C-alpha positions as CSV (number, residue, x, y, z in Angstrom):
1,M,133.9,223.4,105.6
2,Y,136.8,224.5,107.8
3,L,139.3,223.7,105.0
4,K,137.4,225.5,102.4
5,A,137.2,228.7,104.5
6,F,141.0,228.4,105.4
7,Y,141.8,228.1,101.7
8,Y,139.7,231.1,100.8
9,L,141.5,233.3,103.4
10,R,144.8,232.1,102.2
11,C,144.2,233.2,98.7
12,L,143.2,236.7,99.5
13,P,145.8,239.3,98.5
14,L,147.6,240.8,101.4
15,R,146.8,244.5,101.6
16,L,149.1,246.6,103.7
17,S,148.5,250.2,104.6
18,K,150.9,252.9,103.3
19,Q,152.1,253.5,106.8
20,T,153.0,249.8,107.2
21,V,154.9,249.7,103.9
22,L,156.8,252.9,104.8
23,T,157.7,251.5,108.2
24,M,159.0,248.4,106.7
25,K,161.1,250.3,104.1
26,F,162.5,252.6,106.9
27,S,163.4,249.5,109.0
28,V,165.2,247.9,106.1
29,L,167.1,251.2,105.5
30,L,168.1,251.4,109.2
31,L,169.3,247.8,109.2
32,T,171.3,248.3,106.1
33,I,173.0,251.4,107.5
34,A,173.7,249.6,110.8
35,C,175.4,246.7,109.0
36,M,177.5,249.0,106.9
37,H,178.6,250.9,110.0
38,A,179.5,247.7,111.7
39,V,181.7,246.6,108.7
40,A,183.4,250.0,108.6
41,D,184.3,249.7,112.3
42,V,185.8,246.3,111.8
43,T,187.9,247.2,108.8
44,G,189.1,250.6,110.0
45,Q,192.7,250.9,111.2
46,T,194.8,253.6,112.8
47,V,198.2,254.4,111.3
48,T,200.7,256.5,113.2
49,L,203.4,258.2,111.2
50,N,206.0,260.6,112.4
51,L,208.2,261.1,109.4
52,K,210.1,264.1,108.1
53,N,211.8,264.7,104.8
54,V,211.3,261.1,103.5
55,S,210.2,260.0,100.1
56,V,206.6,258.9,99.3
57,Q,207.9,255.4,98.7
58,N,209.1,255.3,102.3
59,V,205.8,256.5,103.6
60,F,204.1,253.7,101.6
61,K,206.5,251.1,103.0
62,E,205.8,252.3,106.6
63,V,202.0,252.1,106.0
64,S,202.4,248.6,104.6
65,R,204.5,247.6,107.6
66,Q,202.0,248.9,110.1
67,T,198.9,247.6,108.4
68,G,200.1,244.6,106.6
69,M,198.4,245.8,103.5
70,S,200.1,246.5,100.3
71,V,200.1,249.9,98.6
72,V,200.1,249.8,94.8
73,Y,201.5,252.8,92.8
74,A,203.5,253.5,89.7
75,E,207.1,254.4,90.5
76,S,207.2,256.6,87.4
77,L,204.9,259.1,89.1
78,F,207.6,259.8,91.8
79,K,210.7,260.0,89.7
80,N,212.2,263.4,88.9
């Protein structure tokens, strides 16, 4: 008898109120935003440049030196 009642309750569809569903969706949205913000804080870097009258190529080289990341560009864009 107990097992039959338990099986019957387990087969019933789960009905959630609209407020519960909206609360769950809002929670997922907030968690997603929080995770994205944490990733942005980790990957963000500060670059300090104090350059005057230098070419764009030298600026890219300095940024690469400070960050360790490569800057990809077409040299033909900067030739006169």
